[in-house]
C-alpha positions in Angstrom: -61.3 2.1 38.5 -58.3 3.2 40.6 -54.7 2.3 40.5 -55.0 0.4 43.8 -57.7 -1.9 42.5 -55.7 -2.9 39.5 -53.7 -6.1 40.0 -51.7 -8.2 37.7 -54.5 -10.7 37.0 -57.0 -8.0 36.3 -54.5 -6.2 34.1 -54.0 -9.4 32.1 -57.7 -9.9 31.7 -57.9 -6.2 30.6 -55.4 -6.8 27.8 -57.1 -9.9 26.7 -60.3 -7.9 26.4 -58.6 -5.5 24.0 -57.4 -8.2 21.5 -58.9 -6.1 18.7 -56.1 -3.6 19.3 -53.0 -5.8 19.6 -53.9 -8.4 17.0 -54.0 -5.8 14.1 -50.8 -4.2 15.5 -49.1 -7.6 15.5 -50.2 -8.4 12.0 -49.0 -5.0 10.8 -45.6 -5.5 12.4 -45.3 -9.0 11.0 -46.1 -7.7 7.5 -43.6 -5.0 7.9 -40.9 -7.5 9.0 -41.7 -9.7 6.0 -41.5 -6.8 3.6 -38.2 -5.7 5.2 -36.8 -9.2 4.6 -38.0 -9.3 1.0 -36.8 -5.9 -0.1 -33.4 -5.9 1.8 -30.6 -7.4 -0.2 -28.7 -10.2 1.6 -25.3 -9.3 3.0 -22.4 -11.6 3.4 -19.1 -11.5 5.4 -16.1 -11.6 3.0 -12.7 -12.5 4.4 -9.1 -12.8 3.0 -5.8 -13.5 4.7 -2.2 -12.5 3.8 1.2 -13.0 5.3 3.5 -10.0 5.3 7.0 -11.1 4.2 8.9 -7.8 4.1 12.4 -8.4 2.7 12.9 -11.9 4.0 13.0 -13.5 0.5 15.0 -10.6 -1.0 18.2 -11.4 0.8 20.8 -12.9 -1.4 24.1 -14.5 -0.3 26.3 -11.5 -1.1 24.2 -9.2 1.1 24.3 -11.7 4.0 28.1 -11.8 3.6 28.4 -8.1 3.6 26.1 -7.6 6.6 28.6 -9.7 8.5 31.2 -7.2 7.4 29.2 -4.3 8.8 28.4 -2.6 5.5 25.4 -4.5 4.3 22.9 -1.9 5.3 24.8 1.1 4.0 22.7 1.5 0.8 19.3 0.2 1.7 20.3 -3.3 2.8 18.4 -3.1 6.0 16.8 -5.9 8.1 13.6 -7.8 7.5 11.7 -6.7 10.5 8.0 -6.0 9.8 5.9 -3.4 11.4 2.4 -4.8 10.8 0.7 -1.5 11.6 2.9 0.4 9.2 2.2 -2.1 6.4 -1.6 -1.8 7.1 -1.3 1.9 6.6 0.5 1.3 3.3 -2.2 -1.1 2.2 -5.0 1.4 3.0 -3.2 4.5 1.7 -5.1 6.7 -0.6 -2.6 6.0 -3.4 -3.1 2.2 -3.2 -6.9 2.2 -2.7 -7.5 4.7 -5.5 -5.5 2.4 -7.8 -7.6 -0.6 -6.6 -10.7 1.5 -7.4 -9.5 2.1 -11.0 -8.6 -1.5 -11.5 -11.9 -2.9 -10.3 -14.1 0.0 -11.5 -15.4 0.3 -8.0 -16.7 3.8 -8.9 -19.3 2.2 -11.2 -22.1 0.2 -9.5 -24.9 -1.3 -11.5 -28.1 -2.7 -9.9 -30.9 -4.7 -11.5 -34.5 -4.6 -10.2 -35.8 -8.0 -9.3 -39.3 -7.9 -7.8 -39.0 -5.5 -4.8 -35.2 -5.6 -4.6 -32.5 -3.8 -6.4 -29.6 -6.3 -6.6 -26.0 -5.0 -7.1 -24.2 -6.8 -9.9 -20.5 -7.5 -10.3 -18.8 -6.2 -13.3 -18.7 -9.8 -14.7 -22.4 -10.2 -14.2 -23.6 -7.0 -15.8 -25.0 -7.8 -19.3 -24.3 -4.2 -20.4 -21.0 -2.4 -20.3 -19.9 1.2 -20.1 -17.0 2.7 -21.9 -15.9 6.1 -20.5 -13.9 8.8 -22.2 -10.4 9.3 -21.0 -10.1 10.8 -17.4 -13.9 11.1 -17.0 -13.9 8.8 -13.9 -11.0 10.8 -12.4 -12.5 14.3 -13.0 -16.2 14.1 -12.0 -16.9 15.7 -8.7 -20.6 14.7 -8.3 -22.4 11.4 -8.8 -23.9 10.5 -12.2 -27.0 8.2 -12.2 -28.0 6.3 -15.4 -31.4 4.5 -15.4 -31.7 2.1 -18.3 -34.8 0.2 -19.4 -33.8 -2.5 -21.9 -36.3 -4.8 -23.8 -35.0 -7.4 -26.2 -31.6 -5.7 -26.5 -33.1 -2.3 -27.3 -33.0 0.7 -25.1 -36.7 1.6 -24.4 -35.7 4.5 -22.2 -32.6 6.0 -20.7 -32.4 8.8 -18.1 -29.1 10.4 -17.0 -29.2 12.5 -13.9 -26.5 14.6 -12.1 -26.1 17.9 -10.3 -23.4 18.6 -12.9 -25.9 19.1 -15.8 -29.6 19.0 -16.6 -31.3 15.7 -16.8 -31.0 13.9 -20.2 -33.5 11.5 -21.5 -33.5 9.2 -24.6 -36.0 6.7 -25.9 -36.0 3.9 -28.4 -32.3 3.6 -29.0 -30.1 0.8 -30.2 -26.8 -0.4 -28.6 -24.0 0.6 -28.8 -25.3 4.1 -27.8 -23.2 7.2 -27.0 -24.2 9.6 -24.3 -22.4 12.9 -24.9 -22.1 14.8 -21.6 -20.4 18.1 -20.9 -17.7 16.2 -19.0 -17.1 13.5 -21.6 -18.7 10.6 -23.4 -20.2 7.4 -22.1 -20.8 4.5 -24.5 -23.3 1.8 -23.6 -22.8 -1.6 -25.2 -24.3 -5.0 -24.7 -22.3 -8.1 -23.7 -25.0 -10.7 -24.2 -27.9 -11.2 -26.5 -31.6 -10.8 -25.5 -31.1 -8.4 -22.6 -34.2 -7.4 -20.6 -34.5 -5.5 -17.4 -34.3 -2.2 -15.6 -30.7 -1.3 -14.7 -29.6 1.6 -12.5 -25.9 2.6 -12.6 -24.3 5.1 -10.3 -21.0 6.6 -11.2 -19.3 8.0 -8.1 -16.5 10.6 -7.9 -13.1 9.1 -7.1 -12.9 10.7 -3.7 -16.4 9.5 -2.7 -15.5 6.0 -3.9 -12.3 6.1 -1.8 -14.2 7.3 1.3 -16.9 4.6 0.8 -14.2 1.9 0.4 -12.3 2.9 3.6 -15.6 2.6 5.5 -16.4 -0.7 3.9 -13.2 -2.7 4.4 -11.5 -3.7 7.7 -7.8 -4.8 8.0 -6.4 -6.0 11.2 -3.5 -8.1 12.4 -4.1 -11.7 13.3 -4.6 -12.2 17.0 -2.7 -15.5 17.1 0.1 -15.3 14.5 2.6 -12.4 13.9 2.9 -11.1 10.4 -0.5 -12.2 9.2 -3.3 -9.8 8.5 -7.0 -10.3 7.9 -9.0 -8.3 5.3 -12.7 -8.3 5.6 -15.8 -6.5 4.4 -19.6 -6.9 4.3 -21.2 -6.9 0.9 -24.4 -7.8 -1.0 -22.5 -9.1 -4.0 -19.9 -11.8 -3.2 -18.1 -11.8 -6.5 -17.6 -8.0 -6.4 -16.3 -8.2 -2.9 -14.0 -11.1 -3.8 -12.5 -9.1 -6.7 -12.1 -6.1 -4.4 -10.2 -7.8 -1.5 -8.0 -9.8 -3.9 -7.2 -6.6 -5.8 -6.2 -4.9 -2.6 -3.7 -7.8 -1.8 -2.4 -7.7 -5.4 -2.0 -4.0 -5.3 0.1 -4.3 -2.1 2.5 -6.6 -3.9 2.5 -4.3 -6.9 3.2 -1.2 -4.8 6.0 -3.0 -2.9 7.6 -4.1 -6.2 7.4 -0.5 -7.5 9.0 0.9 -4.4 11.8 -1.7 -4.6 12.3 -1.0 -8.3 12.4 2.8 -7.7 14.9 2.2 -4.8 17.1 0.1 -7.0 16.9 2.5 -9.9 17.7 5.4 -7.6 20.9 3.5 -6.7 21.7 2.2 -10.2 23.3 5.4 -11.6 25.3 5.8 -8.4 26.3 2.2 -8.3 27.3 2.0 -11.9 29.4 5.1 -11.6 31.0 3.9 -8.4 31.6 0.4 -9.7 33.5 1.7 -12.7 35.6 3.9 -10.4 36.2 1.1 -7.8 37.1 -1.4 -10.6 39.6 1.0 -12.0 41.1 1.8 -8.6 41.3 -1.9 -7.7 43.1 -2.7 -10.9 45.5 0.2 -10.4 46.2 -1.0 -6.8 46.8 -4.5 -7.9 49.2 -3.3 -10.6 50.9 -1.0 -8.1 51.3 -3.8 -5.6 52.9 -6.1 -8.2 55.2 -3.3 -9.4 56.1 -2.5 -5.8 57.1 -6.1 -5.1 59.3 -6.3 -8.2 61.0 -2.9 -7.6 61.7 -3.6 -4.0 62.5 -7.3 -4.6 60.3 -8.5 -1.7 60.9 -12.3 -1.3 57.8 -13.1 0.7 55.4 -10.2 0.8 52.7 -12.4 2.4 54.7 -12.5 5.5 54.5 -8.8 5.9 50.8 -8.6 5.2 50.2 -11.0 8.1 51.6 -8.5 10.5 48.3 -6.6 10.3 46.8 -9.4 12.5 49.4 -9.3 15.2 47.2 -6.8 17.0 43.6 -7.1 18.2 41.9 -9.0 15.5 38.4 -7.6 16.4 39.7 -4.1 16.4 41.4 -4.7 13.1 38.1 -6.0 11.7 36.2 -2.9 12.9 38.9 -0.6 11.4 38.4 -2.2 8.0 34.6 -2.0 8.3 34.7 1.6 9.4 37.2 2.6 6.7 34.9 1.0 4.1 31.9 2.9 5.4 33.9 6.1 5.2 34.8 5.5 1.6 31.2 4.7 0.7 29.9 7.8 2.4 32.5 9.9 0.5 31.2 8.5 -2.7 27.6 9.3 -1.7 28.5 12.9 -0.7 30.3 13.5 -4.0 27.3 12.1 -5.9 24.9 14.4 -4.2 27.0 17.5 -4.6 27.5 16.9 -8.4 25.5 19.5 -10.4 24.3 16.9 -12.9 22.6 14.9 -10.1 20.4 17.8 -8.8 17.2 16.0 -9.9 18.5 12.5 -9.6 17.3 10.1 -6.9 19.6 9.7 -3.9 20.8 6.2 -2.8 19.3 5.0 0.5 22.0 5.5 3.1 21.8 3.6 6.3 21.9 5.8 9.4 21.7 9.0 7.4 18.0 9.7 7.5 16.5 6.9 5.4 12.9 8.2 5.7 14.0 11.7 4.6 15.8 10.2 1.6 12.7 8.3 0.7 10.6 11.5 0.9 13.2 13.2 -1.3 13.1 10.5 -3.9 9.3 10.6 -3.9 9.5 14.4 -4.7 11.8 13.5 -7.6 9.1 11.2 -9.0 6.4 13.8 -8.4 8.5 16.3 -10.3 8.9 13.9 -13.2 5.1 13.3 -13.4 4.4 17.1 -13.3 6.9 17.7 -16.1 5.1 15.2 -18.3 1.7 16.9 -17.8 2.3 20.6 -17.2 4.4 23.6 -18.1 7.6 24.6 -16.4 5.9 27.6 -14.8 3.3 25.4 -13.1 3.0 26.6 -9.4 2.9 23.0 -8.2 6.1 22.2 -10.1 7.8 25.2 -8.7 6.7 24.2 -5.2 8.1 20.7 -5.6 11.4 22.1 -6.9 11.7 24.5 -3.9 11.0 21.5 -1.6 13.7 19.5 -3.4 16.2 22.3 -3.0 15.7 22.6 0.7 15.5 18.9 1.3 18.7 18.2 -0.6 20.6 20.7 1.5 19.3 19.0 4.7 20.3 15.6 3.4 23.8 16.6 2.4 24.3 18.1 5.9 22.9 14.9 7.4 25.2 12.6 5.5 28.2 14.8 6.2 27.3 14.6 9.9 27.2 10.8 9.8 30.6 10.9 8.1 32.1 13.1 10.9 30.7 10.7 13.5 32.3 7.7 11.7 35.6 9.6 11.5 35.5 10.1 15.3 34.8 6.4 15.7 37.7 5.5 13.4 40.1 7.7 15.2 39.1 6.0 18.5 39.8 2.6 16.9 43.2 3.7 15.8 44.1 4.8 19.3 42.7 1.6 20.7 44.8 -0.7 18.6 48.1 0.2 20.2 49.7 -3.2 19.8 49.1 -3.1 16.0 50.5 0.4 15.7 53.7 -0.5 17.7 54.3 -3.6 15.5 53.8 -1.7 12.3 56.1 1.2 13.4 58.9 -1.2 13.9 58.8 -2.2 10.3 61.0 -0.6 7.6 59.4 2.0 5.3 58.9 -0.5 2.4 57.0 -3.0 4.5 54.8 -0.3 6.0 53.9 1.0 2.6 53.2 -2.5 1.4 50.9 -3.2 4.3 49.0 0.0 3.7 48.5 -0.9 0.0 47.2 -4.3 1.0 44.7 -2.7 3.4 43.4 -0.4 0.6 43.1 -3.4 -1.7 41.0 -5.2 0.9 38.7 -2.1 1.2 38.3 -1.8 -2.5 37.6 -5.5 -2.9 34.9 -5.3 -0.2 33.3 -2.3 -1.9 33.5 -4.0 -5.3 31.6 -7.1 -3.9 29.0 -4.8 -2.3 28.4 -2.8 -5.5 28.1 -6.0 -7.6 25.5 -7.2 -5.1 23.4 -4.0 -5.7 23.5 -4.7 -9.4 22.3 -8.3 -8.9 19.5 -7.0 -6.6 17.9 -5.3 -9.6 17.5 -8.7 -11.3 16.3 -10.3 -8.1 13.3 -7.9 -7.9 11.8 -9.4 -11.1 11.7 -12.8 -9.5 8.2 -14.2 -9.0 9.2 -15.2 -5.4 10.0 -11.6 -4.5 6.7 -10.7 -2.9 5.9 -8.4 0.0 2.9 -10.4 1.0 1.9 -14.1 0.5 -1.8 -14.7 0.0 -2.8 -17.4 2.5 -6.6 -17.3 1.7 -8.1 -15.8 -1.4 -11.3 -13.9 -0.6 -14.2 -16.1 0.4 -17.6 -15.4 1.8 -19.9 -16.8 4.5 -22.3 -19.5 3.4 -25.4 -17.9 4.9 -26.2 -14.2 4.8 -25.3 -12.3 8.0 -27.9 -9.7 7.3 -30.9 -9.6 7.4 -31.4 -12.6 9.8 -35.0 -13.7 9.6 -35.2 -14.8 13.3 -33.8 -11.5 14.6 -36.1 -9.4 12.4 -39.2 -11.4 13.5 -38.1 -11.1 17.2 -37.7 -7.4 16.8 -41.1 -7.2 15.1 -42.7 -9.1 18.0 -41.1 -6.8 20.6 -42.2 -3.7 18.7 -45.8 -5.1 18.4 -45.9 -5.8 22.2 -44.6 -2.3 23.0 -47.0 -0.6 20.6 -49.9 -2.6 22.0 -49.0 -1.8 25.5 -48.8 1.9 24.8 -52.1 2.0 22.9 -54.0 -0.1 25.5 -52.5 1.8 28.4 -53.4 5.1 26.8 -57.0 3.9 26.3 -57.4 2.6 29.8 -55.6 5.1 31.9 -56.2 8.3 29.9 -59.5 8.0 27.9 -61.4 5.8 30.4 -60.8 8.3 33.2 -62.5 11.1 31.4 
């Protein structure tokens, strides 16, 4: 038989003739597909949605008023714009995800064998529980596997495996039961009566759990609505995935609240000190003004104070705002240079390197944590302190540079307001002095209101409405499993069977029959 004599019809008849080949192959592929469907745990798509709010709800009336005066953002009173991509990076940061892992015990995964499958269980579904010694979950650097065979609430056999130590085996034990390992102690207890089954628990290192979690979850902005993000993952256990995604959203709000509290606390010492000073200065000014009026027997001092508005009102407003900013920056510079504040957080100063200040304040917190858990000669502590010293120097220079630029702007405004200057110069000395005192009073009053607002901000943070993200949809899962899909598995099995049959029959006809 040659290639020229073989036509499609003859080829079809040829394959029909070899049914003893492709029928068994088809049956084998079908059995393989069925086994795959039976042993593969069902997977579901889990979705949650959250709206990013930023600082929209944290804006109180005093801050709005001060923003209109041009000083509202001086100490961290910035706008409410949201960079969704930045917020997603915060949500998926190692700090936040590791905290989610700890809260949900994502490191610990327990499976139960049912027929041919090993089904993952949620923490709430596991009839047994594990109690770990302090810091064990944070310190292990290799997985620990516990295989447990329980019959009628009794441990028939338990095997503990890890590359960290030699395999440990126990038989015929009662619960609670303590497993003493070189790294710490694991206590096994039962949560229900009459427990039966074979359980396999894998305890992963924190870093591995973090890497697995980052591969598992997906967070993306909504394609239709700005400020809304969608969290999703694919999981075999719906309840475990629900807890995980909800915990991620909760952690984002927790983290945002912590950041705000730290920011407010970093400002609190500064604000309290400045508020006392401004209050005293304001009282002294008011007393000085009253005394000045009495001594100089001024009949209608309000008439003189109105002269400040004979010039360009907009320019006069800008002068007041700029002078206020100057005074506030002077306070900040003095605060930073004070020796007792070397390891104190720095207030967030608008336009003076906000990100750098946030990094500096984070170093302050890192130093505090290191002091609690290590000695003063700890290399890590010394490194942080050196970084703080260098960063503080840079920040002081940055704020002083901002002040110099504001001074230049203020000088330009003074020159611009020629009409005002001419009118004031014509006044007698007493009236000019009085006008200047009234200007200083207005500056101190504005600063006093602003500092009071910062104190009220601390109380606002504890409000239940002060959230960084509003949960739109709690985590929910698809009704039907998305994997494995029986129809797709069977189609793949059919294609594989056809391909294998074609290869085997072609080999037999064109290779072996030619010999």
